[in-house]
N, C-alpha and C positions, 0 to 999 in steps of 0.2 A: 697419492691416490688420484690426483687430477689428472696425472699423466696416463693412468690406466683408462680413465674415461674418455680420454682423447684418442685412444686406439680405434681404428676401424674394425669392421667385422673380420676382414681377412687377417689383420694383425693379430687379433684376439684368437681366431681359430689356429693361426700358426703357432702362437704361444702355447695354447693348450695341447696341441698334437705333439709338441717337442718337449713336453714337461718330463722331467726325470721320474723314473718309476717310483721313488721314495716319496714323491710330493704328496701333500695332503689331499689334493684333488683326486689323483689317480688312486691312492689308497683308499679313499672313501667310495670311488666307483667300484673298486674291486672287493667291497665288503671288508676292508681293514687289512687285507693281505696283498702284499705286493708279489710280483712274480718270484723274487728270491725267497719269499716266505713259503710260497706254494711248493717251490722246488725243494726247499729244505725239508719240509713236511713229507714230501714224496719219498725223498731219500731215507729219512728216519723209518717210514713205514716199510720200505723195502728191506732196510737193515733188520727190522723187527722180524719180518718174515723169514729171512735168512737164518737168523739165530733160531727161531722157532722150529724150522725145519730140522734142525740137528737134535731137538729134544724128543723124548719119547712120545709126548703128546703130538708133536709135528709129524713124526713117522706114521702115527695112526690117524692123522687128520683131525685131531681133537684140539678144541680150545684155541683156535687161531687168534693171533694178537689183534686188537682193535686199532684201526687207524686213527691218526690225530684227527680230531673233529675239525672240519673246514666250515667257514662261514656259508650259510645258505643251504647246507645239506643236513637232512635229518638222519638220526642214527636208527636204522631199521634192523640192526643185527640182533636184537633181542628176540625177534620171532623165532620161535622153536617149532620144528615140525618132527614128530616122532612116527616111527614105523616099526613093525615087528617082521621078522622073517616069515615067509609063507611057503609051504611045501608046494611041489609042482602039482600034485593032485588037487590041493585046495585052489590054486591058481586056475587050473583047467575047469574046475567046478564053477568059480566065479565067472569066468569067461563064458561058459556055456549058458549060465543064467542070464547074462547080458545079451547073448545072441539069440536066446529063445524067442520064438515067434509070438507076436501079441495074440491075445485071445481073439477068436473069430467073432467080431462084433458086427459083421455084414459090411464093413467098409472095405474099400479097395485102395491100392496105392496109385497115385496119379503123379506124374512128373510135370511140374509146371514149366512154363517157358523159361523162367530164370533158373531152373535147375533144381529148385526145391522139390522134395517128394512130400505129397500131401495124402492124408487118409480121408477120402470122401466117399460118399454113397455111389453105388453103381449108376444111379440116374444122373447125378452130377457129373460122373466120368463120361457118360454117353453125351451129355450136353456139351461138355468141354471138347470132347473129341470131334463132335460134329461141328462145333464152332471154329475149330482150328483148321478145318479143311480148306 
């Protein structure tokens, strides 16, 4: 141990840079996984996907295999979004509702210098237009 304390900063840095991947220090820095572990997990994940693609679920795109959990990454695959098919007429109706003009409340649209479109009173618009000249 005394020999390690006698090392200078350059020698200690050189020692750390050239540590083998399986060393305790590098494994701790990588969250417990060496490069070999990460590559093996990636290979297993890809193999699972290849096998899944040959199943009936895989051909329909249902129930994909879960990847091997990696350290430092949360599993967010449990989020589920559902939708139902919509007819073209219903979609056109929804789009028309969104595009419908706002009720006439006496406000006018004004494009600000930064590109935003604001709804302001005509007096404010006249003031801003006069000011920007």
